[in-house]
PLY file of the C-alpha trace (Angstrom):
ply
format ascii 1.0
element vertex 243
property float x
property float y
property float z
element edge 242
property int vertex1
property int vertex2
end_header
98.77 99.08 175.73
100.62 101.78 177.88
103.79 100.11 176.54
102.94 100.49 172.95
102.24 104.34 173.41
105.38 104.86 175.47
107.37 102.96 172.77
105.40 105.06 169.94
106.16 108.20 171.78
109.91 107.34 171.95
109.87 106.51 168.33
108.59 109.90 167.51
110.91 111.56 169.67
114.01 109.90 168.13
112.47 110.54 164.38
111.96 114.22 165.45
115.50 114.41 166.74
117.11 112.96 163.64
115.31 115.33 161.48
116.36 118.19 163.73
119.96 116.82 163.37
119.66 116.72 159.43
118.32 120.25 159.33
121.32 121.58 161.58
123.91 119.69 159.54
122.12 121.15 156.26
122.23 124.68 158.17
125.84 124.30 158.96
126.65 122.91 155.25
124.97 126.07 153.72
126.63 128.18 156.08
129.96 126.83 155.10
129.03 127.12 151.25
128.18 130.89 151.89
131.26 131.69 153.91
133.58 129.95 151.19
131.73 131.90 148.35
132.15 135.20 150.56
135.86 134.51 151.34
136.58 133.74 147.64
134.82 136.71 146.62
136.46 138.99 148.86
140.10 137.56 148.36
139.76 138.51 144.62
141.02 142.00 145.34
141.98 141.84 149.04
145.22 143.46 150.25
146.82 144.21 153.65
146.14 147.49 155.14
149.01 149.88 153.77
148.73 151.64 157.37
150.29 148.46 158.70
152.45 147.52 155.59
153.21 150.46 153.72
155.65 148.68 151.39
153.59 146.27 149.11
154.46 144.61 145.48
153.84 141.77 143.37
155.34 138.58 141.97
154.82 138.03 138.30
155.29 134.55 137.01
157.47 133.25 134.37
155.83 133.37 131.11
153.20 135.77 132.05
152.34 138.34 129.29
150.61 141.52 129.18
151.54 142.72 132.72
150.78 146.41 133.15
153.51 147.17 135.77
152.44 151.10 135.82
149.09 149.71 137.00
150.83 147.88 139.62
152.58 151.04 140.56
148.98 152.90 140.81
147.88 150.07 143.17
150.40 151.10 145.56
153.13 148.64 144.41
156.55 149.71 145.25
158.43 146.52 143.94
157.79 143.26 141.75
159.83 140.16 141.79
160.05 138.22 138.46
159.95 134.60 138.58
162.69 133.00 136.22
161.85 130.02 134.54
163.48 126.82 136.15
165.97 124.61 134.33
163.86 122.18 132.04
160.89 124.43 132.36
159.09 126.04 129.29
161.13 128.65 127.42
160.44 132.10 128.74
161.60 134.69 125.88
159.64 137.48 127.46
161.76 137.63 130.43
164.18 140.43 129.48
161.28 142.55 128.07
159.49 142.18 131.69
162.69 143.12 133.48
162.99 146.33 131.30
159.22 147.08 131.62
159.32 146.81 135.27
162.18 149.18 135.77
160.69 151.62 133.38
157.42 151.93 135.24
159.86 153.29 138.29
159.50 150.01 140.35
162.08 148.25 142.44
162.60 144.79 140.92
164.03 141.52 141.97
164.35 138.08 140.85
163.05 134.78 142.04
164.72 131.53 141.09
162.52 128.35 141.68
164.66 125.65 143.12
164.53 122.03 142.02
165.62 119.52 144.52
166.29 116.86 141.83
168.91 118.99 140.02
172.46 119.73 141.25
173.31 123.35 141.88
175.37 124.18 138.96
172.97 123.95 136.19
170.50 125.70 138.11
172.75 128.81 139.21
174.07 128.69 135.35
170.29 129.41 134.43
170.61 132.41 136.88
173.68 134.01 135.83
172.83 133.57 131.98
169.56 135.30 132.37
170.01 137.85 135.17
172.47 140.65 134.49
174.60 142.01 137.45
172.89 145.13 138.54
173.24 147.24 141.74
169.85 148.58 141.16
168.07 145.03 141.69
166.51 144.01 144.89
168.14 140.79 146.64
167.42 137.69 144.53
165.11 135.17 146.12
165.23 131.48 145.82
161.54 129.80 145.99
161.69 126.49 148.09
158.40 124.74 147.12
159.01 121.66 145.68
160.19 118.48 147.67
162.41 115.62 146.30
159.73 113.09 146.73
159.30 112.58 143.05
163.08 112.75 141.93
164.56 109.80 139.92
167.04 109.07 140.58
166.05 109.58 144.58
167.82 112.28 146.31
168.41 112.22 150.02
167.33 115.23 152.19
171.09 115.87 152.98
171.70 116.11 149.30
168.99 118.55 148.94
170.14 120.91 151.53
173.81 120.65 150.33
172.87 121.71 146.86
170.73 124.31 147.97
173.48 125.89 150.08
175.62 125.66 147.02
173.24 127.28 145.04
172.70 130.16 147.53
176.31 130.76 147.59
176.63 130.94 143.64
173.51 133.29 143.42
174.89 135.52 146.18
178.32 135.49 144.22
176.76 136.85 140.91
174.21 139.14 142.50
176.62 140.34 145.41
173.74 140.44 147.37
172.21 138.05 150.31
169.37 136.03 149.01
166.07 135.76 150.44
164.37 132.30 151.05
160.82 132.29 149.69
160.06 129.10 151.93
156.90 127.08 151.74
155.66 125.33 154.78
156.00 121.84 153.42
159.63 122.66 152.64
160.26 124.23 156.16
158.52 121.14 157.71
160.94 118.73 155.98
164.10 120.64 155.95
164.15 123.12 158.89
165.68 125.64 156.40
164.53 128.69 158.62
166.98 127.51 161.45
169.83 125.99 159.12
170.21 129.04 156.88
170.67 132.47 158.27
168.90 134.41 155.52
165.96 136.76 155.42
162.63 134.75 154.83
159.79 135.24 152.71
156.61 133.25 153.60
153.17 132.67 152.01
149.59 132.26 153.46
146.52 133.90 152.18
145.09 136.50 154.35
146.46 135.25 157.52
149.90 136.00 158.70
152.25 133.10 158.52
153.42 131.50 161.49
155.36 128.06 160.15
158.64 129.35 160.65
160.43 129.76 164.02
161.73 133.42 163.40
160.43 136.28 161.81
159.81 136.96 158.17
160.74 139.84 156.06
158.17 139.30 153.25
154.77 138.00 153.12
152.86 136.80 150.42
149.36 137.52 151.54
147.17 137.11 148.47
148.11 134.35 145.97
145.37 135.28 143.69
144.81 139.03 143.61
142.61 139.92 140.64
143.44 143.59 139.29
143.74 145.51 136.04
147.36 144.97 136.16
146.93 141.74 134.50
144.44 139.35 133.04
145.82 136.61 135.16
145.64 136.94 139.10
148.88 137.80 140.41
150.62 137.22 143.72
150.63 140.11 146.08
153.27 140.54 148.66
154.05 142.90 151.76
157.12 143.74 153.68
157.53 143.66 157.56
158.23 146.91 159.06
0 1
1 2
2 3
3 4
4 5
5 6
6 7
7 8
8 9
9 10
10 11
11 12
12 13
13 14
14 15
15 16
16 17
17 18
18 19
19 20
20 21
21 22
22 23
23 24
24 25
25 26
26 27
27 28
28 29
29 30
30 31
31 32
32 33
33 34
34 35
35 36
36 37
37 38
38 39
39 40
40 41
41 42
42 43
43 44
44 45
45 46
46 47
47 48
48 49
49 50
50 51
51 52
52 53
53 54
54 55
55 56
56 57
57 58
58 59
59 60
60 61
61 62
62 63
63 64
64 65
65 66
66 67
67 68
68 69
69 70
70 71
71 72
72 73
73 74
74 75
75 76
76 77
77 78
78 79
79 80
80 81
81 82
82 83
83 84
84 85
85 86
86 87
87 88
88 89
89 90
90 91
91 92
92 93
93 94
94 95
95 96
96 97
97 98
98 99
99 100
100 101
101 102
102 103
103 104
104 105
105 106
106 107
107 108
108 109
109 110
110 111
111 112
112 113
113 114
114 115
115 116
116 117
117 118
118 119
119 120
120 121
121 122
122 123
123 124
124 125
125 126
126 127
127 128
128 129
129 130
130 131
131 132
132 133
133 134
134 135
135 136
136 137
137 138
138 139
139 140
140 141
141 142
142 143
143 144
144 145
145 146
146 147
147 148
148 149
149 150
150 151
151 152
152 153
153 154
154 155
155 156
156 157
157 158
158 159
159 160
160 161
161 162
162 163
163 164
164 165
165 166
166 167
167 168
168 169
169 170
170 171
171 172
172 173
173 174
174 175
175 176
176 177
177 178
178 179
179 180
180 181
181 182
182 183
183 184
184 185
185 186
186 187
187 188
188 189
189 190
190 191
191 192
192 193
193 194
194 195
195 196
196 197
197 198
198 199
199 200
200 201
201 202
202 203
203 204
204 205
205 206
206 207
207 208
208 209
209 210
210 211
211 212
212 213
213 214
214 215
215 216
216 217
217 218
218 219
219 220
220 221
221 222
222 223
223 224
224 225
225 226
226 227
227 228
228 229
229 230
230 231
231 232
232 233
233 234
234 235
235 236
236 237
237 238
238 239
239 240
240 241
241 242
């Protein structure tokens, strides 16, 4: 009889502990959902403190329409980088108009070319030189290094990717007369170690938290990839300059 009572108490104790564990798990899940929602809501309009980063600006994606560059200026933006459509990408007939409008808004303007590791450097640099006029007024051009060669057909070795990238860098620099900035994703850096193999200024990306995936200091930081503002009906990428 005593053993039966002891067993019953033990069973009730285990059941109570299980219920508490379930409640704690549910509470943790709820806290996680609330935090995620708060983070998403706060990030919609978050920009780094101008006291820490006085020079700020935006990236305007290829194909974007209706961007109000004067509003970017009013938000505290000093510059914009316009993304160029890649070789084989969708046509972007509005690029020249955006370039003109950005200058008209009294912003400093630079161009980003998205590197395609599956293609040789020559057609990519030809796209840049055809679309981007030579101008001493432009900011140094940037090359976005996001895509890896994993899906290339035919396959492309890492060594070939790095060789073509170096060629593209040299060709764009010859056209622009300025050293390029490497807009380096974490995945590309992990694969190729570009931050150490190429002595160019770095542009890193990480929402809200300062990026630390490169082994040397960065010049530019994309701090909010989805800033919502009156400057555009679509979110824009917000960027700051390291002092």
